[in-house]
C-alpha positions as CSV (number, residue, x, y, z in Angstrom):
1,M,-83.6,-79.3,21.7
2,R,-87.1,-78.4,20.6
3,V,-88.4,-74.9,21.6
4,N,-92.0,-74.2,22.2
5,K,-92.6,-71.0,20.3
6,S,-95.8,-70.3,22.3
7,S,-93.6,-69.8,25.4
8,F,-92.1,-66.7,23.8
9,A,-95.3,-65.2,22.4
10,H,-95.4,-62.5,25.0
11,L,-92.0,-61.2,23.8
12,D,-93.3,-60.3,20.4
13,A,-95.8,-57.7,21.7
14,D,-95.1,-55.4,18.8
15,Q,-97.2,-53.9,16.1
16,H,-95.9,-54.2,12.6
17,I,-96.9,-51.7,9.9
18,A,-95.8,-52.2,6.3
19,S,-96.5,-50.9,2.8
20,L,-96.2,-53.1,-0.2
21,L,-96.2,-52.5,-4.0
22,L,-97.9,-55.2,-6.0
23,H,-97.8,-55.5,-9.8
24,V,-100.9,-57.3,-10.9
25,S,-102.0,-58.7,-14.3
26,P,-104.7,-56.3,-15.7
27,Q,-107.0,-59.3,-16.3
28,Q,-106.8,-60.4,-12.6
29,L,-106.9,-56.9,-11.0
30,Q,-110.5,-57.0,-9.7
31,P,-110.3,-60.5,-8.3
32,V,-107.0,-59.7,-6.6
33,M,-108.3,-56.5,-5.1
34,T,-111.4,-58.3,-3.8
35,A,-109.1,-61.1,-2.3
36,I,-106.9,-58.4,-0.6
37,G,-109.9,-56.8,1.0
38,A,-110.9,-60.2,2.5
39,I,-107.5,-60.6,4.3
40,D,-107.5,-59.3,7.9
41,G,-104.9,-56.6,8.4
42,L,-104.6,-55.6,4.8
43,E,-106.0,-52.5,3.1
44,I,-105.6,-51.1,-0.4
45,S,-104.3,-47.6,-0.3
46,Q,-104.1,-46.9,-4.0
47,Q,-104.4,-48.6,-7.4
48,Q,-103.3,-47.5,-10.8
49,D,-102.4,-49.3,-14.1
50,G,-101.9,-52.7,-12.4
51,R,-99.9,-51.3,-9.5
52,V,-101.5,-51.7,-6.1
53,I,-100.3,-50.2,-2.9
54,V,-101.2,-52.3,0.1
55,L,-101.0,-51.3,3.7
56,A,-100.4,-54.2,6.2
57,E,-100.8,-54.3,9.9
58,A,-99.8,-57.3,12.0
59,E,-99.0,-58.3,15.6
60,S,-95.9,-60.3,14.8
61,N,-93.3,-61.0,12.1
62,G,-94.9,-64.3,11.5
63,Q,-98.3,-62.8,10.8
64,L,-96.8,-60.2,8.5
65,A,-94.9,-63.0,6.6
66,D,-98.2,-65.0,6.3
67,Q,-99.9,-61.9,4.8
68,F,-97.0,-61.5,2.3
69,A,-97.2,-65.2,1.4
70,A,-101.0,-65.0,0.8
71,L,-100.5,-62.0,-1.5
72,Q,-97.7,-63.8,-3.5
73,A,-99.8,-66.9,-3.9
74,M,-102.7,-65.0,-5.5
75,A,-103.3,-65.7,-9.2
76,G,-102.4,-62.6,-11.1
77,V,-99.9,-61.1,-8.7
78,L,-96.8,-60.7,-10.8
79,S,-94.5,-59.2,-8.1
80,L,-94.6,-58.0,-4.5
81,N,-92.1,-55.5,-3.1
82,L,-91.8,-54.3,0.5
83,I,-91.6,-50.5,0.4
84,Y,-91.7,-49.7,4.2
85,H,-91.7,-51.7,7.4
86,H,-92.0,-50.2,10.9
87,T,-92.2,-52.0,14.2
88,E,-93.4,-50.3,17.4
89,S,-94.2,-51.8,20.8
90,A,-97.9,-52.0,21.4
91,A,-97.5,-50.0,24.6
92,A,-95.8,-47.2,22.8
93,L,-98.7,-46.8,20.4
94,D,-100.9,-46.1,23.4
95,E,-98.6,-43.3,24.7
96,P,-99.1,-39.6,23.9
97,V,-96.8,-38.2,21.3
98,P,-94.0,-36.2,23.1
99,G,-94.3,-32.5,22.6
100,D,-97.9,-32.7,21.3
101,Q,-99.7,-30.1,23.3
102,T,-102.8,-30.1,21.1
103,N,-105.9,-29.2,23.1
104,L,-108.7,-30.7,21.1
105,S,-111.4,-28.8,23.1
106,E,-109.8,-25.5,22.1
107,I,-109.6,-26.5,18.5
108,A,-113.3,-27.4,18.5
109,K,-114.2,-24.0,19.7
110,Q,-112.5,-22.3,16.7
């Protein structure tokens, strides 16, 4: 039986946040960093001595996997390690943080 994946797209209404550590050949560092900046959902957090920390945001596991594959396929990327991955429902990200009684207007007066 063949399953139509688009029929289940609404079930994956999560936001995925991940951090990755890339080891990059020093000769390819600038082109790799430029290419990372061109991929939607990826952001370079830090870079030092051929190590690049990349933050990734995606709307599905598949999109996150596509981002990882794009990074691994780049010339000069020697390794890619997933450091952190968190999944949160999109609706939960719009909710206030429990216990956060911060009154921004009061803070602005100080």
